[in-house]
N, C-alpha and C positions, 0 to 999 in steps of 0.2 A: 806297659799296659794299654789296653783298650780301651776307646774310647766306650765308654761307660754306656752309652746310649744304643751302642751299637752291639753290647756285648749278648746280650740276649735281645730275645722277640722279645717280651714283657716289655721291658725298659723302651725298646723301641715302638711300641704300641701306645705308652705312656706316653711321651714324645705328640706320636701323633694325633692323641686327640687332645693334648693340650695346646697346638698350635688350630687345631679343628674349635675349641671352645674359646682362641683367644680371633681369631678371624670371621668367629659368629659375632663376636662384640662389634668386633671392626665394622663389619658390613650394617650394623644393626645401627650406629653413630651416627656411621657416614653416610647412611641412608636418609636417617631423621634429619640433619644438619645440613643435609647440600640439597642443591636439590637437579641434582643426575639422576638417571633413570635406575633403576634395581639392576634390571639387566649389568649396566656398567657396575657400579658399586658390584657385585656378586661376582665379578672377573675380575673389578682391580683388586679384591682382596682376597679370593681364591690364589691369582699368581703372585702377587706380592709377600703374601706372608708365607707360598709355596718355598721362593727362592730365600724369604731368610729363616724360614726353618731347614733351610740345606747350609744356608751361612751359617747357621748356628750350629750342623755338625763338624763344620773345618775350621770353626772357633778352639774345638779340642787342641789342636795342632800348636797353636799359639801357646793355649797352655800348659800343653807337655814342654813345650820348647821352656817358656819360663817358668820351670819349677820355684815354688815361695822360699826353699832349701837352700838354692844354692843363686839368688839373683836378688841385688841390691833393690830398696824399695823405689829410687829414684829412675833407675830403669826398667824396674816393670810397671812403675806408674804409668811412665812415658811410652812404651815401647806399646801397653794396652789402650791406652789415649788414640795414640797412632794406628793402632789395627783398628779402635774402634772407626774411627774418622773416614777410612780407607774401605771398612766394612758396610758402614756407610750410606757411601758414595756409592760404592760398588752395586749395592742393592739399588738403590736408587735409578742406576743407568739402569740395568737387567730388567728392573719393574718396567718401567718408561719403554723400552726397545720391545722388550714382549707383546705389552699392554698396543701402544702405540699399533705394531706388527697384527694383532688380531683384531682391534677396532678399525680397520685401513686409515690410518691419520687422519682420524676425526679434530677437528682444530677445535671444537669444542670441550674434547678430553683433553687436550693440551692445555687449555687455561685453567681446567678443572685440577690440573694434575701440577701446574706452577704455583696456583694456591694455595696446592696443600701441602706445598713442598720442604716449607719448615719444618713444620708439627713431623713430616713422613722420616724427615731428617732426625728429629727427634727416638721417635718410634727405636727410629733401624740401631741409633748410638743405646738405647736404655734395653732395649733385646739383646748385645753384641754384649753390655754390660751384666746382664743379668747373666746370660750363658755361661759366660766365662768366671761372676764368682758361682755359679749351679758346678762347674767345674772345682775349681777350686776347693769346692766343699767336699765334694766326690774322692779326691785325693789326699786330703784333713782325713776324712772319714777311715780312706783303705788304708793309709798309713798306719793311724790309730790303735784297727782292726789287724795286721799285721803283728804291728809292735806289740801290742795284749795276747797275739796268740802265742805270737814268738818267745817273750817273757814268761807264759803259761809252759812251754814247753820246758823254756829253764829251768823254769821253777820245777815243775817235773822229771827232767833228769836229775836235779840237784835233791829231791828228795830221796828217789830211787838210788842213788848212791848212798844217802845218808842212812837209808832200810837196810841195803844191803853189806855196809858198813859195823851197822848197829845187828845185823843178824846173825853171825855165828860169830860170836866171841866167844867161845870155847875154852874156860879155863887151862891154860898149856899145863899150869901144875896138877890138875884131872890127868891129862892125860899121863905124864911124867910118873906122880903117884901110883897112877895103875899097874901102868911098867914096874915100877918098882915093886909094887904087890909080887907080879906074877910071878917078876924074880929073885924074889922071898918064897911063895908057893914052890916055884919048881923044885924044893929041895925035900919042900917041909909032907908038898900036899900036891903031886901031875894031877890028879884030875881034878880040884878043886883050878890050879891053873889054866887049865887046858877048857874052863868052865869059865873062866873070868875072860881069856885071850876070846872067844867066841861072844862073850856078852860085848866086851870092846868095838870087837869086830862087827857087830851087828850095830854099837850104837853108832859109829861112826858113819856106816853103810848107807843107813838112814839119815844120817847129817847131808853127805851126800847128795844121795837121788832127790833131797829135798833143797836141794841150795841156789833153786830155779823158780822152786815154789815161794808167794807170796802167802797163799794161805793152804791150810790143811785143814781133814776136819778134827774136833775135839779129841774122837777116841785115836785117828794115828797120834796125836800129841802126849797122849795119857800111855800108847804105849812104849813111844820114844823115852817119857819119863821111866818109865815100870824096866825098861833096856839098863838108865843111868843106873839106876840103881839096886838093880844088882848087881850093876858093878860095883859099887858101893858098896852093898849089902856085904860080897866078898870079903871085902877089905875090912869093914867095921863089924860083923857078924851080930849077935842079938846088942848091938851097941844103940840102934834106932830099929822104930816101929810105925812102917806104912800104914797110911787104910783112907779109903775114900767112897765117899758119898757122893755119887754121880746120878741126875735126873736121866736113864738111860732115852727120852725122847729129843736130847739135845747131843747124842755123839754125834750126831753129822753135821753138827755146825758148823762152819768155819770160821776158823782163827787165823792171829798171822802165826806163819811155821817158826820152832822154837822158841815161842813165847815162855812154853810152860817149864821148860830145862833149867836157867839159872834161875830160877825160884827155889827146888829144890837144893840146886848145886851151891846156894845160898843159904839152905838151911841146912847142909852139911857143915858147909866151911863157916859157919860161924853159930851152931849148936851140937854138932857132934864130933866137933872136932876138940869142943873148946870145954866140954865137961868130961867126964867120968860118969854123968847119971847117962839115965835111958831119954834117946829121946822118942816122942811121938811126932810125926809128921803127919796131915790129915791134907787131902785133898778133898773140897768140894764144888759141886758143881748145878748151878739150879738157874732156869728162869725169872726171873724178876724185872716187873715194868718193862717187858719187851727187849730185857737186855740178856745177855750170860753173863750171869753173877761166878767169876771165880777165886776160891779160897783158898790161899794156901796158909796153914798156921802149924807154929810145933814148939816146944815151950823151951825151953834158954836159963842157962842158968846168969843170973843177973852181972854178979859179979866179974867171970870171964867176959860175958859177952863185951864189954866196953873196953877189951884190951886193944880190940883188932875189929877192921872192915872202917871203908871210904865209903858204901852204899852206891858205890860207880855199877857194879852188876843191876842194880834194883831201879837207877837213875838211866840205865843203858833203856830198860823195856818199856822205863813211863817215856823215854824219847820214841819207844819206835809206835809205840799207840798216839801219842801225839802227830806223829808225822801219817801215822797210819789209815786213821780218820779224823785226824783234824780235830782235836778235841781237847781239852786241859783237864778231864771232870774223869778219868778211867780208871784210874791207877792211884791207890790206898794203901798207907803204912801205921799198924799203927804194932805199939809194945806197952804192954798192961803187962802186970801183978806175972809177970815169968813168962810170959803168954806171946810168939813172934806173931803178928798177922798179914799176912797180902792179900790184897783185893782190886781183884782188876773187874774191869764192866767192856764184854764186848756187845756191841750193836749184832739184833740179831737181824739179817737179810731178809 
């Protein structure tokens, strides 16, 4: 870590302006209270505070050596008191030597310098402690910023890992059942089995191609859903029907990748599997209050639906939305009078 004053030109300019301001105040007060001529006072102020500013820069190295986190309190205080005394003494010696040389050893200046020696020493000590405190505040602030940045990066990594783990949890039973259906269809209807293989391949290819994408367009996600439902349609035939009402102006809106498919998998698993009645699955997408509102609903057998289901798939979707948008009000599940409805809200960019 470099000296913060020398880190960039802006900090150095501010530091120089600070010392110019202090020097002006010193010159005004000294000229007001003393009988020394203005020229001597100006020279005294410029030389003394230029040297003090230089010593202020060197104080950084003692602060860097005596870090707060690895120094005991007594050692820290003692070291800085000693350093302050030495710095003030060095400053007075250099100031006196330079001024005496420039003024040609004037006796009046020697007397003036001697009379003001105590408060000059206090000024040197005070400014040493002030610049030291500034350096420590800077170090603490810098460390806090770095800590917050690292914590933020860690949170982002954890969130990204959680999202990746939640993104593609395709039910393995879907794969097994599809393969079993393909196997059965091979002997019964080879054309249907070939169609199902192609649809399954297209769906899995889509999943793999989008595995590294966080978002995808609503249009692409609907196509993935239709691929999935096409596979299930080959298995279940006319046991379910799919319909959609989609506002075409919303098709290019981005939504989390593979966020829709689990909703339809849930409808197939907990409605189509569990009843002999025909199931109607409907997708609705529209804009509402600057949100993309997505509704997936289906009828179900009230008696059969209670026998199965932990709601894990829906919980995964809710968790993904919460992690993705840092909000907990984007997902809603309703079951009323034989109708199961899931509502998702996606903030529109």
